[in-house]
C-alpha positions as CSV (number, residue, x, y, z in Angstrom):
1,M,74.3,58.1,113.0
2,M,76.2,61.6,113.9
3,I,76.4,64.7,111.3
4,L,79.7,66.6,112.0
5,L,78.7,70.5,111.3
6,V,81.9,72.6,110.6
7,G,81.9,76.4,110.4
8,L,85.3,77.8,109.4
9,G,86.4,81.1,110.4
10,N,88.9,82.7,112.7
11,P,87.9,83.0,116.3
12,G,88.1,86.8,118.6
13,K,85.7,89.8,118.0
14,G,88.0,91.5,115.3
15,Y,87.5,88.9,113.1
16,A,83.9,88.4,113.9
17,D,82.0,90.3,110.9
18,N,84.8,89.3,108.2
19,R,84.0,87.4,105.0
20,H,86.1,84.9,106.0
21,N,83.8,83.9,109.0
22,F,80.8,83.3,106.8
23,G,81.1,79.8,107.9
24,Y,81.2,80.8,111.7
25,M,77.8,82.9,110.8
26,A,75.9,79.9,109.2
27,V,76.4,77.6,112.0
28,D,75.8,80.3,114.7
29,E,72.7,80.7,112.7
30,I,71.9,76.8,112.9
31,I,72.6,76.4,116.4
32,R,70.2,79.1,117.1
33,R,67.4,78.1,115.0
34,H,67.5,74.4,116.1
35,S,68.1,75.2,119.6
36,F,71.0,73.3,120.2
37,M,72.7,72.8,123.5
38,P,74.8,75.7,124.8
39,E,78.4,76.0,123.4
40,R,81.2,74.4,125.3
41,V,85.2,74.5,124.7
42,R,86.2,71.1,123.2
43,F,88.2,69.7,120.4
44,Q,90.2,72.9,119.9
45,G,86.8,74.5,119.2
46,L,83.4,75.4,120.2
47,V,80.8,72.6,120.2
48,A,77.2,72.4,120.5
49,E,75.2,69.1,120.2
50,G,71.6,69.0,118.7
51,N,69.1,67.2,116.7
52,I,67.9,68.0,113.0
53,G,65.1,65.9,111.7
54,G,65.8,63.1,114.0
55,T,69.6,63.1,113.0
56,K,72.3,63.9,116.1
57,V,74.3,66.7,115.1
58,L,77.7,68.2,116.3
59,A,78.2,71.7,115.4
60,L,82.0,72.5,115.5
61,K,83.7,75.9,115.1
62,P,87.3,75.5,115.2
63,T,89.1,77.7,117.2
64,T,92.7,77.1,116.1
65,Y,92.5,79.9,113.4
66,M,91.8,78.8,109.7
67,N,94.9,77.7,109.1
68,L,94.7,75.1,111.3
69,S,91.1,74.1,111.2
70,G,92.1,70.3,110.2
71,Q,93.4,70.1,113.8
72,S,90.2,70.5,115.3
73,V,88.2,69.1,112.5
74,G,90.2,65.6,112.9
75,E,90.1,65.5,117.1
76,A,86.3,65.6,116.7
77,A,86.0,63.3,113.9
78,R,88.0,60.8,115.2
79,F,86.8,60.9,118.6
80,Y,83.2,60.3,117.8
81,K,84.5,57.9,114.6
82,I,82.5,59.9,112.1
83,P,83.3,59.3,108.4
84,L,84.1,61.8,105.7
85,K,80.7,61.0,104.2
86,N,78.8,62.7,107.4
87,I,81.2,65.8,107.9
88,I,79.6,68.9,106.1
89,V,82.0,72.0,106.0
90,L,80.6,75.3,105.5
91,H,83.0,78.0,104.1
92,D,83.7,81.6,102.3
93,E,84.2,80.9,98.8
94,L,86.0,83.4,96.5
95,D,85.1,81.9,93.1
96,L,81.3,82.5,93.8
97,P,80.1,85.9,93.9
98,L,77.8,86.8,97.2
99,G,74.5,85.4,97.3
100,K,75.6,82.0,95.4
101,I,76.1,79.2,97.4
102,R,77.1,75.5,96.3
103,V,77.3,72.3,97.5
104,K,79.9,69.8,96.5
105,T,81.7,66.8,97.8
106,G,85.4,66.3,97.5
107,G,87.7,68.2,95.1
108,G,90.9,70.6,96.3
109,H,90.8,73.1,98.4
110,G,90.3,76.1,95.9
111,G,93.1,78.3,98.0
112,N,91.0,78.2,101.5
113,N,93.6,77.5,103.7
114,G,91.0,76.0,106.3
115,L,90.1,73.4,103.8
116,R,93.5,72.6,103.1
117,S,94.1,72.1,106.6
118,I,91.1,69.7,107.0
119,I,92.0,67.8,103.5
120,A,95.9,67.1,105.1
121,H,94.1,65.6,108.1
122,L,91.4,63.7,107.2
123,G,91.2,63.5,103.1
124,E,89.1,65.2,100.7
125,N,85.8,63.1,100.3
126,F,83.7,65.4,102.6
127,C,80.8,67.8,101.8
128,R,81.5,71.4,101.2
129,V,79.0,74.0,101.7
130,R,80.5,77.0,99.4
131,L,79.4,80.5,100.9
132,G,80.0,83.1,97.8
133,I,81.7,86.0,98.9
134,G,83.1,87.3,95.4
135,H,86.5,87.8,94.0
136,P,88.3,91.3,94.8
137,G,89.6,90.7,91.0
138,E,93.6,90.9,91.8
139,K,95.3,88.1,93.7
140,H,97.3,90.6,95.9
141,L,93.8,91.9,97.3
142,V,92.4,88.5,98.4
143,T,93.9,88.7,102.1
144,G,92.4,92.0,102.5
145,H,88.8,91.3,101.4
146,V,88.5,88.2,103.1
147,L,89.9,89.6,106.2
148,S,87.4,92.6,106.0
149,N,84.1,93.0,107.2
150,F,80.9,93.0,104.5
151,S,79.3,96.0,103.8
152,K,76.1,97.4,104.9
153,A,74.8,96.9,101.5
154,E,75.6,93.2,101.8
155,Q,74.3,92.4,104.9
156,A,70.6,91.8,103.9
157,T,72.1,88.9,101.5
158,V,74.4,87.5,103.9
159,E,71.7,87.5,106.6
160,A,69.1,85.8,104.0
161,A,71.7,83.5,103.3
162,T,72.3,82.4,106.9
163,E,68.9,82.3,108.1
164,S,67.7,79.8,104.7
165,I,70.8,77.7,105.2
166,A,69.5,77.2,108.9
167,Q,66.1,76.7,107.6
168,H,66.5,74.0,104.9
169,I,70.2,72.4,106.4
170,E,67.8,69.3,107.3
171,L,67.5,68.5,103.5
172,L,71.2,68.9,103.1
173,I,71.9,66.3,106.4
174,G,69.3,63.9,104.6
175,G,71.4,63.8,101.2
176,D,69.3,66.1,99.3
177,A,71.6,68.7,98.1
178,P,70.1,70.0,94.8
179,G,67.0,70.3,96.8
180,F,68.7,72.4,99.6
181,M,70.4,74.5,97.1
182,N,67.1,75.5,95.3
183,K,65.8,76.4,98.4
184,L,68.3,78.8,98.9
185,A,68.4,80.1,95.5
186,L,64.6,81.3,96.0
187,D,65.0,82.7,99.6
188,I,68.1,84.7,98.6
189,A,67.4,85.7,95.2
190,P,65.2,89.0,96.2
191,H,68.0,90.1,98.6
192,K,70.6,89.9,96.1
193,S,68.2,92.3,94.0
194,K,67.7,94.8,96.5
195,D,71.5,94.8,97.4
196,A,72.1,95.6,93.7
197,D,69.8,98.6,93.7
198,T,71.4,99.9,96.5
199,T,74.9,99.8,95.1
200,K,73.8,101.4,91.8
201,G,75.8,104.7,91.1
202,N,78.2,104.1,94.1
């Protein structure tokens, strides 16, 4: 069995710290923590192979830009004959506040163009790890919000989230989504409260 672990984002240094690149950030930490092989260019993206808890994992960061992510994911999935149930996509989520992470299988794209593209190429019944980035409040502010960097006050929560995901991803790969989310909630909560303290009065 092989798991295709996809982090969504946009390529290039100018986008590296954007909220929209939260998926990239999480996959980078998984690759680092689990000592994957060096990344290489393949399937219109950057791929790295590794092993987590005895399961072979292919980590993929599409470099097609977000809107065309499905081209890259579809190519990798077809090449390795990976079924939808073995695909996990990590992506930024406007409908959750920063520090909240939810796992779901199937459903729509919720306005995320990366998900929209993957669904168009493969269908919707894959696992999503929804990484909250919060909503700016008005629809016309969304593009600027997702393409802006996390603030200094938010960095501790972002780092806690990516580190916890990398530490506990084996649970999700093994099918224990509730256990995975519980571990993340415990790890991230203290950092969220610290962020709230630093932003009070701003």
